[in-house]
C-alpha positions as CSV (number, residue, x, y, z in Angstrom):
1,X,7.1,-4.2,65.2
2,X,3.9,-5.4,67.0
3,X,2.6,-8.7,65.6
4,X,-0.8,-7.2,65.0
5,X,0.5,-4.4,62.9
6,X,1.1,-5.6,59.3
7,X,3.9,-4.1,57.2
8,X,2.2,-1.8,54.6
9,X,3.7,-0.4,51.5
10,X,4.2,3.0,53.2
11,X,5.7,1.5,56.3
12,X,8.1,-0.7,54.2
13,X,9.5,2.2,52.3
14,X,9.5,4.4,55.4
15,X,11.7,1.8,57.0
16,X,14.0,1.7,53.9
17,X,14.3,5.5,53.9
18,X,14.8,5.5,57.7
19,X,17.7,3.1,57.3
20,X,19.3,5.3,54.6
21,X,19.0,8.4,56.8
22,X,20.5,6.4,59.8
23,X,23.4,5.3,57.6
24,X,23.9,8.9,56.5
25,X,24.0,10.1,60.1
26,X,25.9,7.3,61.7
27,X,28.3,6.5,58.9
28,X,29.6,3.1,57.7
29,X,30.0,1.6,61.2
30,X,26.3,2.0,61.8
31,X,25.4,0.6,58.5
32,X,27.5,-2.4,59.1
33,X,26.0,-2.8,62.5
34,X,22.5,-3.1,61.0
35,X,23.5,-4.9,57.8
36,X,22.1,-8.3,58.9
37,X,18.7,-6.7,59.1
38,X,19.0,-5.7,55.4
39,X,19.0,-9.3,54.3
40,X,15.7,-9.8,55.9
41,X,14.2,-7.0,53.8
42,X,14.3,-9.2,50.7
43,X,12.0,-11.6,52.4
44,X,9.8,-8.8,53.7
45,X,9.6,-7.2,50.3
46,X,8.6,-10.6,48.8
47,X,5.7,-11.0,51.3
48,X,4.6,-7.5,50.4
49,X,4.4,-7.8,46.7
50,X,0.7,-8.8,46.3
51,X,-0.3,-5.4,47.8
52,X,1.8,-3.3,45.4
53,X,0.2,-1.6,42.4
54,X,1.2,0.9,39.8
55,X,-2.0,2.5,38.6
56,X,-2.4,3.0,34.8
57,X,0.7,1.0,33.9
58,X,0.3,-2.2,31.8
59,X,3.4,-3.5,30.1
60,X,3.2,-6.1,27.3
61,X,6.6,-7.7,27.3
62,X,6.1,-8.8,23.7
63,X,4.9,-5.4,22.4
64,X,8.1,-3.6,21.4
65,X,9.1,-1.4,18.4
66,X,10.6,-3.7,15.8
67,X,12.3,-3.2,12.5
68,X,10.4,-3.6,9.2
69,X,11.9,-5.2,6.2
70,X,11.2,-4.9,2.5
71,X,11.8,-8.0,0.3
72,X,12.1,-8.4,-3.5
73,X,9.5,-10.5,-5.3
74,X,11.6,-13.6,-4.6
75,X,10.7,-13.3,-0.9
76,X,14.3,-13.6,0.1
77,X,16.3,-10.6,-1.0
78,X,16.1,-7.9,1.5
79,X,15.8,-4.5,-0.2
80,X,15.7,-2.3,2.9
81,X,15.2,-2.2,6.6
82,X,13.3,0.5,8.5
83,X,13.3,1.2,12.2
84,X,12.9,3.8,14.9
85,X,14.8,1.3,17.0
86,X,16.8,-1.4,15.2
87,X,15.3,-4.5,16.8
88,X,14.2,-8.0,15.9
89,X,12.1,-9.5,18.7
90,X,12.8,-13.2,19.4
91,X,11.4,-15.6,22.1
92,X,13.6,-16.6,25.0
93,X,13.9,-20.1,23.4
94,X,15.8,-18.5,20.5
95,X,18.5,-16.9,22.8
96,X,21.4,-19.1,23.8
97,X,21.6,-20.2,27.5
98,X,25.1,-18.6,27.7
99,X,23.6,-15.3,26.6
100,X,20.8,-15.5,29.2
101,X,23.3,-16.3,32.0
102,X,25.8,-13.6,30.8
103,X,23.1,-10.9,31.2
104,X,21.9,-12.1,34.6
105,X,25.6,-12.3,35.8
106,X,26.3,-8.8,34.6
107,X,23.1,-7.0,35.5
108,X,21.4,-8.8,38.5
109,X,22.9,-11.9,40.0
110,X,19.9,-12.3,42.4
111,X,17.4,-11.9,39.6
112,X,15.8,-15.3,40.2
113,X,15.6,-14.7,44.0
114,X,14.0,-11.3,44.4
115,X,10.5,-10.1,43.6
116,X,11.4,-7.2,41.4
117,X,13.5,-5.1,43.7
118,X,16.9,-6.3,45.0
119,X,16.9,-4.6,48.5
120,X,20.5,-5.8,49.1
121,X,21.5,-4.2,45.9
122,X,19.7,-1.0,46.7
123,X,21.5,-0.6,50.1
124,X,24.8,-1.6,48.6
125,X,24.5,1.1,45.9
126,X,23.5,3.6,48.5
127,X,26.4,2.9,50.8
128,X,28.9,2.9,47.9
129,X,27.5,6.1,46.4
130,X,26.5,8.2,49.5
131,X,28.4,6.7,52.5
132,X,31.8,5.6,51.1
133,X,31.6,8.4,48.4
134,X,32.7,5.9,45.8
135,X,31.6,5.5,42.2
136,X,27.9,6.0,41.5
137,X,26.1,2.7,41.9
138,X,22.7,1.9,40.3
139,X,21.4,-0.9,42.4
140,X,18.6,-1.5,40.0
141,X,17.3,-5.0,39.4
142,X,17.1,-6.4,35.9
143,X,13.3,-6.0,36.2
144,X,13.8,-2.3,37.1
145,X,16.1,-1.8,34.1
146,X,13.5,-3.4,31.9
147,X,10.8,-1.0,33.3
148,X,13.1,2.0,32.6
149,X,13.7,0.9,29.1
150,X,10.0,0.4,28.4
151,X,9.1,3.8,29.9
152,X,11.8,5.5,27.7
153,X,10.6,3.6,24.6
154,X,6.9,4.6,25.2
155,X,8.0,8.2,25.7
156,X,10.0,8.2,22.5
157,X,7.1,6.6,20.5
158,X,4.8,9.3,21.8
159,X,7.4,11.9,20.9
160,X,7.3,13.2,24.5
161,X,10.7,14.7,25.4
162,X,9.5,15.5,28.9
163,X,8.5,11.9,29.5
164,X,11.9,10.8,28.1
165,X,13.7,13.0,30.6
166,X,11.6,11.8,33.6
167,X,12.2,8.2,32.5
168,X,16.0,8.5,33.0
169,X,16.5,11.4,35.5
170,X,18.7,10.5,38.5
171,X,16.2,11.1,41.3
172,X,14.8,9.2,44.2
173,X,11.3,9.7,42.9
174,X,12.1,8.0,39.6
175,X,13.8,5.1,41.4
176,X,10.8,4.7,43.7
177,X,8.4,4.7,40.7
178,X,10.6,2.1,38.9
179,X,10.5,-0.1,42.1
180,X,6.7,0.0,42.3
181,X,6.3,-0.9,38.6
182,X,9.0,-3.6,38.8
183,X,7.0,-5.2,41.7
184,X,3.8,-4.9,39.5
185,X,5.7,-6.6,36.7
186,X,6.8,-9.5,38.8
187,X,3.2,-10.1,39.9
188,X,2.0,-10.3,36.3
189,X,4.9,-11.9,34.4
190,X,7.2,-14.9,35.0
191,X,11.0,-14.4,35.3
192,X,11.4,-16.0,31.9
193,X,9.0,-13.4,30.3
194,X,10.8,-10.5,32.0
195,X,14.2,-11.8,31.0
196,X,12.9,-12.2,27.4
197,X,11.5,-8.6,27.5
198,X,14.8,-7.2,28.7
199,X,16.9,-9.1,26.1
200,X,14.7,-7.7,23.4
201,X,14.4,-4.1,24.5
202,X,18.0,-3.4,25.9
203,X,20.4,-1.4,23.8
204,X,23.4,-3.4,22.9
205,X,25.5,-0.9,21.0
206,X,25.3,2.3,19.1
207,X,21.8,2.1,17.5
208,X,21.5,-1.6,18.2
209,X,18.4,-2.8,20.1
210,X,17.7,-6.3,21.3
211,X,19.9,-9.3,21.5
212,X,19.0,-10.7,18.1
213,X,20.0,-7.6,16.2
214,X,23.2,-7.4,18.3
215,X,24.1,-11.0,17.4
216,X,23.6,-10.3,13.7
217,X,25.4,-7.0,13.9
218,X,28.6,-8.2,15.7
219,X,28.8,-11.9,14.8
220,X,26.6,-12.5,11.8
221,X,24.6,-15.2,13.6
222,X,21.4,-15.7,15.4
223,X,21.1,-15.1,19.2
224,X,20.4,-18.8,19.7
225,X,23.9,-19.7,18.4
226,X,25.9,-17.3,20.6
227,X,28.8,-18.9,22.4
228,X,30.4,-18.0,25.8
229,X,32.8,-15.3,24.4
230,X,30.2,-13.7,22.2
231,X,27.5,-13.7,24.9
232,X,29.8,-12.0,27.4
233,X,30.8,-9.4,24.7
234,X,27.1,-8.5,24.1
235,X,26.1,-8.6,27.8
236,X,29.0,-6.2,28.6
237,X,27.7,-3.5,26.3
238,X,24.5,-2.4,28.1
239,X,26.3,-0.4,30.8
240,X,27.6,2.0,28.1
241,X,26.1,1.2,24.7
242,X,28.4,3.7,22.9
243,X,31.5,3.4,25.0
244,X,31.5,-0.4,25.1
245,X,30.6,-1.1,21.5
246,X,33.2,-3.4,20.1
247,X,33.2,-1.8,16.7
248,X,34.1,1.6,18.1
249,X,36.0,0.8,21.2
250,X,37.4,-2.7,21.1
251,X,39.9,-2.3,23.9
252,X,37.4,-1.2,26.4
253,X,34.9,-3.7,25.1
254,X,37.3,-6.5,25.7
255,X,38.0,-5.4,29.3
256,X,34.3,-5.3,30.0
257,X,33.8,-8.7,28.3
258,X,36.4,-10.2,30.7
259,X,34.6,-8.7,33.7
260,X,31.4,-10.5,32.6
261,X,33.4,-13.7,32.1
262,X,34.6,-13.4,35.7
263,X,31.1,-12.8,37.0
264,X,29.8,-15.8,35.0
265,X,32.5,-18.0,36.6
266,X,31.9,-16.7,40.1
267,X,28.2,-17.5,39.8
268,X,28.9,-21.0,38.5
269,X,27.6,-20.5,35.0
270,X,30.9,-21.5,33.3
271,X,34.0,-23.4,34.3
272,X,37.4,-21.9,35.1
273,X,38.7,-23.4,31.9
274,X,35.9,-21.8,29.8
275,X,36.6,-18.5,31.5
276,X,40.3,-18.6,31.0
277,X,40.1,-19.6,27.3
278,X,37.5,-17.0,26.6
279,X,39.5,-14.2,28.3
280,X,42.6,-15.2,26.3
281,X,40.7,-14.8,23.0
282,X,41.3,-11.4,21.4
283,X,37.9,-9.7,20.8
284,X,38.9,-8.7,17.2
285,X,39.2,-12.3,16.2
286,X,35.6,-13.0,17.3
287,X,33.9,-10.3,15.4
288,X,32.1,-10.6,12.0
289,X,30.6,-7.2,11.8
290,X,27.6,-6.6,9.5
291,X,26.3,-3.3,8.2
292,X,23.3,-1.8,10.0
293,X,22.6,1.0,7.5
294,X,18.8,1.5,7.3
295,X,16.2,2.9,4.9
296,X,16.3,3.4,1.2
297,X,19.6,5.2,1.5
298,X,21.3,1.9,2.1
299,X,19.5,0.0,-0.8
300,X,21.9,0.6,-3.5
301,X,20.4,0.2,-7.0
302,X,17.1,-0.8,-5.4
303,X,16.8,2.6,-3.6
304,X,14.3,4.1,-6.1
305,X,12.1,1.1,-5.9
306,X,12.4,1.1,-2.1
307,X,11.3,4.7,-2.1
308,X,8.3,3.8,-4.3
309,X,7.3,1.1,-1.8
310,X,7.5,3.4,1.2
311,X,5.4,6.0,-0.7
312,X,2.8,3.3,-1.4
313,X,2.6,2.5,2.3
314,X,2.6,6.1,3.5
315,X,-0.1,7.1,0.9
316,X,-2.4,4.0,1.5
317,X,-5.2,4.1,4.0
318,X,-4.9,0.3,4.4
319,X,-1.9,1.0,6.7
320,X,-3.4,3.6,9.0
321,X,-5.8,6.6,9.1
322,X,-3.0,9.2,9.0
323,X,0.4,9.4,7.4
324,X,2.0,9.7,10.8
325,X,0.3,6.4,11.9
326,X,1.5,4.7,8.7
327,X,5.1,6.0,9.2
328,X,5.0,4.7,12.8
329,X,3.8,1.3,11.5
330,X,6.6,1.1,8.9
331,X,9.4,2.1,11.4
332,X,8.1,0.2,14.5
333,X,5.6,-2.4,13.4
334,X,7.9,-5.3,12.5
335,X,6.4,-5.6,9.1
336,X,7.5,-8.2,6.6
337,X,6.9,-6.3,3.3
338,X,7.0,-8.5,0.2
339,X,7.3,-6.2,-2.9
340,X,6.9,-6.8,-6.6
341,X,10.4,-5.8,-7.5
342,X,12.1,-8.3,-9.8
343,X,15.8,-8.2,-8.8
344,X,17.0,-8.9,-12.4
345,X,14.5,-6.3,-13.9
346,X,15.6,-3.6,-11.6
347,X,19.3,-4.3,-12.0
348,X,19.0,-4.5,-15.8
349,X,17.1,-1.3,-15.9
350,X,19.6,0.6,-13.8
351,X,22.5,-0.7,-15.9
352,X,20.7,0.2,-19.1
353,X,20.0,3.8,-17.9
354,X,23.6,4.4,-16.9
355,X,25.0,2.8,-20.1
356,X,22.9,5.1,-22.2
357,X,23.9,8.3,-20.4
358,X,26.5,8.0,-17.7
359,X,25.7,9.6,-14.3
360,X,28.3,12.2,-14.8
361,X,27.6,13.1,-18.4
362,X,28.1,16.8,-19.0
363,X,24.6,17.2,-20.5
364,X,22.9,16.3,-17.2
365,X,20.1,14.5,-19.1
366,X,18.2,11.9,-17.1
367,X,17.4,8.4,-18.5
368,X,14.4,7.0,-16.8
369,X,13.0,3.4,-17.2
370,X,9.9,1.8,-15.8
371,X,8.9,-1.9,-16.2
372,X,5.7,-3.6,-15.4
373,X,4.3,-7.1,-15.7
374,X,1.2,-7.1,-18.0
375,X,-2.1,-8.4,-16.6
376,X,-0.9,-8.1,-12.9
377,X,-0.1,-4.5,-12.2
378,X,3.2,-5.7,-10.6
379,X,5.9,-3.0,-11.0
380,X,9.1,-4.9,-11.8
381,X,11.8,-2.2,-11.5
382,X,13.1,1.2,-12.3
383,X,16.2,2.5,-14.0
384,X,17.5,6.0,-13.4
385,X,21.0,7.2,-14.3
386,X,21.3,8.9,-10.9
387,X,22.5,8.0,-7.4
388,X,19.8,7.9,-4.8
389,X,20.4,10.4,-2.0
390,X,17.7,11.4,0.4
391,X,19.9,14.0,1.9
392,X,19.7,16.2,-1.1
393,X,17.2,19.1,-1.0
394,X,16.0,18.6,-4.6
395,X,16.6,17.0,-7.9
396,X,19.5,18.0,-10.1
397,X,23.1,16.9,-10.3
398,X,24.1,13.3,-10.1
399,X,22.4,12.6,-6.8
400,X,18.7,12.9,-6.0
401,X,15.9,11.2,-4.1
402,X,13.3,12.1,-6.8
403,X,12.2,9.0,-8.6
404,X,11.5,10.4,-12.1
405,X,9.9,7.2,-13.2
406,X,6.7,7.7,-11.0
407,X,4.0,10.3,-10.3
408,X,4.7,13.4,-8.3
409,X,2.4,12.0,-5.5
410,X,4.6,8.9,-5.3
411,X,7.9,10.8,-5.0
412,X,8.4,11.6,-8.6
413,X,8.5,14.8,-10.7
414,X,6.1,16.3,-13.2
415,X,6.6,13.6,-15.7
416,X,7.7,13.9,-19.3
417,X,5.7,15.1,-22.4
418,X,5.1,11.7,-24.0
419,X,5.1,12.8,-27.7
420,X,4.3,10.1,-30.3
421,X,4.2,7.3,-27.8
422,X,0.6,8.5,-27.1
423,X,-0.5,7.6,-30.6
424,X,-1.4,3.9,-29.9
425,X,-4.1,5.3,-27.5
426,X,-5.6,7.3,-30.4
427,X,-5.8,4.1,-32.5
428,X,-7.5,2.2,-29.6
429,X,-10.0,5.1,-29.2
430,X,-10.7,5.1,-32.9
431,X,-11.6,1.4,-32.9
432,X,-13.6,1.8,-29.7
433,X,-15.7,4.3,-31.6
434,X,-16.5,1.6,-34.2
435,X,-14.0,2.7,-36.9
436,X,-11.8,0.8,-39.1
437,X,-8.0,1.3,-39.0
438,X,-7.9,1.2,-42.8
439,X,-10.4,4.0,-43.3
440,X,-9.1,6.7,-45.6
441,X,-8.9,10.2,-43.9
442,X,-8.4,13.6,-45.4
443,X,-5.7,15.4,-43.4
444,X,-4.6,19.0,-43.2
445,X,-1.9,21.2,-41.6
446,X,-4.5,23.6,-40.1
447,X,-7.5,22.6,-38.0
448,X,-10.1,25.0,-36.6
449,X,-10.5,24.5,-32.8
450,X,-14.3,24.8,-33.2
451,X,-14.2,21.7,-35.6
452,X,-13.6,19.4,-32.7
453,X,-17.1,18.3,-31.6
454,X,-16.5,18.3,-27.8
455,X,-14.0,21.1,-27.4
456,X,-14.8,24.7,-26.9
457,X,-12.2,27.0,-28.4
458,X,-11.5,29.5,-31.1
459,X,-8.6,29.9,-33.5
460,X,-6.7,27.2,-35.3
461,X,-4.3,24.5,-34.5
462,X,-1.4,24.5,-37.0
463,X,0.1,21.1,-37.0
464,X,2.4,19.2,-39.3
465,X,4.3,15.9,-39.5
466,X,7.9,15.5,-38.3
467,X,9.3,16.1,-41.8
468,X,6.9,18.9,-42.5
469,X,3.6,19.1,-44.3
470,X,0.9,16.4,-44.3
471,X,0.0,13.2,-46.1
472,X,-3.5,13.1,-47.4
473,X,-5.4,10.9,-47.6
474,X,-4.0,8.5,-45.1
475,X,-5.5,5.7,-42.9
476,X,-5.2,5.6,-39.1
477,X,-3.0,2.5,-39.5
478,X,-0.5,4.2,-41.7
479,X,-0.8,7.3,-39.5
480,X,0.6,5.2,-36.6
481,X,3.1,3.3,-38.7
482,X,4.5,6.6,-40.0
483,X,3.8,8.5,-36.8
484,X,2.0,11.3,-38.7
485,X,0.6,14.0,-36.5
486,X,-1.9,15.4,-39.0
487,X,-3.7,12.0,-39.2
488,X,-4.1,12.0,-35.4
489,X,-5.7,15.4,-35.6
490,X,-8.2,14.2,-38.3
491,X,-9.1,11.2,-36.2
492,X,-9.8,13.4,-33.2
493,X,-11.9,15.7,-35.3
494,X,-14.1,12.7,-36.2
495,X,-14.5,10.8,-32.9
496,X,-13.9,13.8,-30.5
497,X,-11.4,14.4,-27.8
498,X,-13.6,12.9,-25.1
499,X,-13.5,9.5,-26.8
500,X,-9.7,9.7,-26.8
501,X,-9.5,10.9,-23.2
502,X,-11.9,8.3,-21.9
503,X,-10.0,5.5,-23.7
504,X,-6.7,6.8,-22.3
505,X,-8.1,6.7,-18.7
506,X,-9.5,3.2,-19.3
507,X,-6.0,2.1,-20.4
508,X,-4.5,3.4,-17.2
509,X,-3.4,6.9,-18.3
510,X,-3.3,10.0,-16.0
511,X,-1.2,13.1,-15.9
512,X,1.8,13.1,-13.4
513,X,1.6,16.5,-11.8
514,X,-0.1,16.4,-8.4
515,X,-3.5,18.1,-8.5
516,X,-3.7,17.9,-12.3
517,X,-3.8,14.1,-12.7
518,X,-7.2,14.1,-14.6
519,X,-6.7,14.0,-18.4
520,X,-9.7,16.3,-18.5
521,X,-7.8,19.0,-16.6
522,X,-7.8,22.3,-18.6
523,X,-4.0,22.1,-19.0
524,X,-4.2,18.8,-20.9
525,X,-7.6,18.5,-22.4
526,X,-7.1,20.1,-25.8
527,X,-6.5,19.0,-29.4
528,X,-2.6,18.9,-29.1
529,X,-3.0,16.1,-26.5
530,X,-3.5,13.6,-29.4
531,X,0.2,14.1,-30.4
532,X,1.4,13.7,-26.8
533,X,1.7,17.2,-25.3
534,X,0.5,15.8,-22.0
535,X,2.9,15.1,-19.1
536,X,3.0,11.6,-17.6
537,X,5.4,9.4,-15.7
538,X,7.2,6.6,-17.4
539,X,5.4,4.1,-15.1
540,X,2.0,5.4,-16.2
541,X,3.0,5.0,-19.9
542,X,4.5,1.6,-19.2
543,X,1.1,0.7,-17.7
544,X,-0.8,1.9,-20.8
545,X,1.4,-0.4,-22.9
546,X,0.9,-3.2,-20.4
547,X,-2.9,-2.9,-21.0
548,X,-2.3,-3.5,-24.7
549,X,0.0,-6.4,-23.9
550,X,-2.6,-8.0,-21.6
551,X,-5.4,-8.2,-24.2
552,X,-6.9,-5.0,-23.0
553,X,-6.8,-5.9,-19.2
554,X,-5.8,-2.8,-17.2
555,X,-4.4,-3.0,-13.7
556,X,-3.4,-0.3,-11.3
557,X,0.3,-0.4,-10.7
558,X,1.2,-2.1,-7.4
559,X,4.4,-2.4,-5.5
560,X,3.2,-4.7,-2.7
561,X,2.4,-8.4,-2.9
562,X,1.9,-9.1,0.7
563,X,2.5,-7.4,4.1
564,X,2.7,-9.4,7.4
565,X,2.8,-7.7,10.8
566,X,4.9,-8.8,13.8
567,X,2.1,-11.0,15.0
568,X,2.0,-12.9,11.8
569,X,-1.3,-11.3,10.6
570,X,-1.5,-10.5,6.9
571,X,-2.5,-6.9,6.3
572,X,-4.6,-5.7,3.4
573,X,-2.6,-4.1,0.6
574,X,-3.7,-1.9,-2.3
575,X,-5.4,-3.9,-5.0
576,X,-4.4,-3.9,-8.7
577,X,-8.0,-3.9,-9.6
578,X,-7.4,-5.8,-12.9
579,X,-10.3,-5.5,-15.3
580,X,-11.1,-5.6,-19.0
581,X,-10.6,-2.0,-19.9
582,X,-10.8,-2.2,-23.7
583,X,-12.0,-5.0,-26.0
584,X,-9.4,-7.7,-26.5
585,X,-9.8,-7.4,-30.2
586,X,-8.9,-3.7,-30.0
587,X,-5.8,-4.5,-27.9
588,X,-4.7,-7.2,-30.3
589,X,-5.2,-4.9,-33.3
590,X,-3.2,-2.1,-31.7
591,X,-0.5,-4.6,-31.0
592,X,-0.7,-5.8,-34.6
593,X,-0.2,-2.2,-35.9
594,X,2.7,-1.6,-33.5
595,X,4.5,-4.8,-34.7
596,X,3.5,-5.3,-38.3
597,X,3.9,-1.7,-39.2
598,X,5.8,0.4,-36.6
599,X,8.6,-2.1,-36.0
600,X,8.9,-3.3,-39.5
601,X,11.6,-2.1,-42.0
602,X,9.5,0.9,-43.1
603,X,8.2,1.7,-39.7
604,X,9.4,4.6,-37.4
605,X,10.4,2.1,-34.7
606,X,12.2,-0.4,-36.7
607,X,15.3,-0.1,-34.5
608,X,13.4,-1.5,-31.5
609,X,13.4,-5.0,-33.0
610,X,14.5,-7.3,-30.1
611,X,17.0,-10.1,-30.4
612,X,16.3,-13.6,-31.7
613,X,13.5,-12.6,-34.0
614,X,11.2,-12.1,-31.0
615,X,7.9,-10.5,-32.0
616,X,8.3,-6.9,-30.8
617,X,5.7,-4.2,-30.1
618,X,7.0,-0.7,-29.7
619,X,6.5,3.0,-30.4
620,X,9.1,5.8,-30.4
621,X,8.5,9.5,-29.8
622,X,9.9,12.9,-29.3
623,X,8.4,16.1,-27.9
624,X,9.8,18.9,-29.9
625,X,13.6,18.7,-29.2
626,X,13.4,18.2,-25.5
627,X,12.2,14.7,-24.7
628,X,13.2,11.4,-26.3
629,X,10.8,8.4,-25.7
630,X,10.2,4.8,-26.4
631,X,7.6,2.4,-25.1
632,X,6.9,-1.1,-25.9
633,X,6.3,-4.7,-24.8
634,X,6.3,-8.4,-25.3
635,X,3.5,-10.4,-23.6
636,X,5.6,-10.9,-20.3
637,X,6.9,-7.4,-19.8
638,X,6.1,-3.8,-20.8
639,X,8.7,-1.0,-20.4
640,X,8.9,2.7,-21.1
641,X,11.9,5.0,-21.5
642,X,12.0,8.8,-21.2
643,X,15.2,10.8,-21.8
644,X,15.6,14.5,-21.1
645,X,16.0,17.1,-18.5
646,X,13.5,16.2,-15.8
647,X,13.7,19.6,-14.0
648,X,13.2,21.8,-17.1
649,X,13.0,21.6,-20.8
650,X,16.5,21.6,-22.4
651,X,17.1,21.1,-26.1
652,X,18.9,18.1,-27.4
653,X,19.9,19.9,-30.6
654,X,23.7,20.0,-31.2
655,X,24.5,18.0,-28.1
656,X,27.2,15.5,-27.6
657,X,25.8,12.8,-25.3
658,X,27.9,9.9,-24.1
659,X,30.4,10.7,-26.8
660,X,27.9,10.9,-29.7
661,X,27.0,14.0,-31.5
662,X,23.8,14.8,-33.4
663,X,22.6,18.1,-34.6
664,X,19.0,16.8,-34.2
665,X,18.2,14.0,-31.8
666,X,15.3,11.6,-32.1
667,X,13.9,8.9,-29.7
668,X,15.3,6.2,-32.0
669,X,18.8,7.6,-31.4
670,X,18.9,7.3,-27.6
671,X,15.7,6.3,-25.9
672,X,15.2,3.3,-28.2
673,X,18.7,1.8,-27.5
674,X,18.0,2.1,-23.8
675,X,14.7,0.4,-24.1
676,X,16.1,-2.3,-26.3
677,X,19.2,-2.9,-24.0
678,X,16.9,-3.4,-21.0
679,X,14.4,-5.6,-22.8
680,X,17.1,-7.9,-24.3
681,X,19.0,-8.2,-21.0
682,X,16.0,-8.9,-18.9
683,X,14.5,-11.4,-21.3
684,X,17.8,-13.2,-21.5
685,X,18.4,-13.1,-17.8
686,X,15.0,-14.7,-17.1
687,X,15.2,-17.2,-19.9
688,X,11.9,-15.9,-21.2
689,X,10.8,-18.1,-24.2
690,X,9.9,-16.5,-27.4
691,X,6.1,-16.2,-27.9
692,X,5.2,-14.8,-31.3
693,X,1.5,-15.7,-31.1
694,X,0.3,-12.3,-29.8
695,X,-0.7,-9.3,-32.0
696,X,-3.2,-10.7,-34.5
697,X,-5.4,-8.1,-36.1
698,X,-9.2,-8.5,-35.5
699,X,-11.1,-8.4,-38.8
700,X,-13.8,-6.4,-37.1
701,X,-11.4,-3.4,-36.9
702,X,-9.5,-3.8,-40.2
703,X,-12.5,-4.0,-42.5
704,X,-12.9,-2.3,-45.8
705,X,-12.5,1.5,-45.8
706,X,-15.6,3.5,-45.2
707,X,-16.5,7.0,-46.2
708,X,-14.9,9.5,-43.9
709,X,-16.9,12.3,-42.6
710,X,-13.7,14.1,-41.6
711,X,-13.4,17.8,-42.0
712,X,-10.3,19.3,-43.3
713,X,-10.3,21.7,-40.4
714,X,-7.9,21.8,-37.5
715,X,-6.4,23.8,-34.5
716,X,-3.4,25.6,-32.5
717,X,0.4,24.8,-33.3
718,X,3.2,22.3,-32.9
719,X,5.2,19.4,-34.3
720,X,5.7,16.3,-32.3
721,X,7.5,13.5,-34.1
722,X,8.7,10.0,-34.3
């Protein structure tokens, strides 16, 4: 080549291709004759690197899809792991020296000498594959392999199957492109950075990406602690991630591991003694395999809470403009998600649900429990007597992915008609309208719809108490204590349905069915709503009771405390928006009524009294004969239980449930024991001290009875009881 004619990129690759053609025509003898010239090509390539460019390509060796993890409220217990590629990115300093050397020995022994393309390796591969007709040889440098992995990863992230195909097709064009980009990489990044990128992106087993995940999967340790044997085992896998996986093919894995050990010895990375001792070690004795199951499916009893967390992320604009973007962030963003789930609360709720009605009980009734921390909005846990299974098409049977404790929009169902557990809302609305809970009311079993001041309708509502008939006169306080329906109707006739609906919304109430959430929806805003004919999720009702427990402070239920991305940046999470929703005196007085009346010996919820003389605030309910309900609280936790068929209304009458028969079932028979079991267990497990200072009636709302302007009219039909 003339001295004044520099070697250009085109001339360099023309020379390479010409050499390959010459070898093909002249055979092995010719290639051997010119072989000394090949070694000079590495130097020529190195001098050429500054002029090589790959337009439009910019790889960030630290920007790789990473797994996201959800933690319980303790910040330590991992609830679930999500990933498109199961990967934990670590810096090179957190990878053992043996592991680094094992990969270099296996994949590219001249890695620290070449400038992105190992020309000697390329020609060796060509001769072995096309001249000697031996096994197919790759000849790719470690840098080229990293490039290939990144191109495939980007194509998969973009859901571009054509790009995925082109990133791995066996063509000269693809190899040439990889070479160009590899050269570009070596100009921009150091060898250490490229090695770090490769160790984090390479596949080290079936569904295992990155050396840290592989170390934890196969040996239950961090990559920084890998020894010679373990490092060689992992390094051997990349040639065939499925075939050389030690968990699925230990014999072949051990053979490949020993090949790596030989290579490490040949290149001076380990001594002969280290090699021999390592090769003599059976691979089975080195493994400490850990599960890599992912998603809520692998979360056990925390699966329903896990599902709720994911729905909060997928439905919240804080995590992306579209649901697809949020899903991508969850599965690839390396998020550290700190949830509000209390491990003990969730466990105790699941146990209580299954103890009340076993999963395989012939009746098929669901027991659903939701617990929340008053004054914070923090959801503590769920209990459902079902096994979480996202592979099922719908609810029903013993397995389902539907979380019946939450709204339909959050992965739940249509909710449960709440029955008499609604009635504390009526009492709060009554006081908010300036009325006394001791006011004497005239009640009836027939109310004209037109008698409700803010409701348009004709006809009558025929309503009676659970035992039949009505009690007249009666005060709102006694109406709650005795859970009388007719008194609720008379209260609504005086203060109006809007007053009650607005109070319900302020306390955190909304309907569960998606698209019908507003209490003012035509399907719910009617006189019978005051005896609980509306449909809500147990979590919504638990939150209403939490508002009472928190001195009238209402918070939007939240599942997330903190979310940190892979760069250590704390992301914004949905706020609980805690605020004073109803007067604290009203909240205290409702609590007083629930404790001093409802839970006392002559109250309808006397069976809810908690252990140890703890001051208890609760209300039971039924909806006709299809749903059994109990809600209540102590200052530190509010919980709500719904029992029934979540898919369709099925009568409890004449049923044997968990070995017990009743011709007529009430909430106190089955929902109350579930609520009480959960509350007693959780309070004991958390050593929650007894605090009996809450629930003192405000004199402003218990004053002397005033003259009632109630009409004896009323509306439609139904009985909702106890």
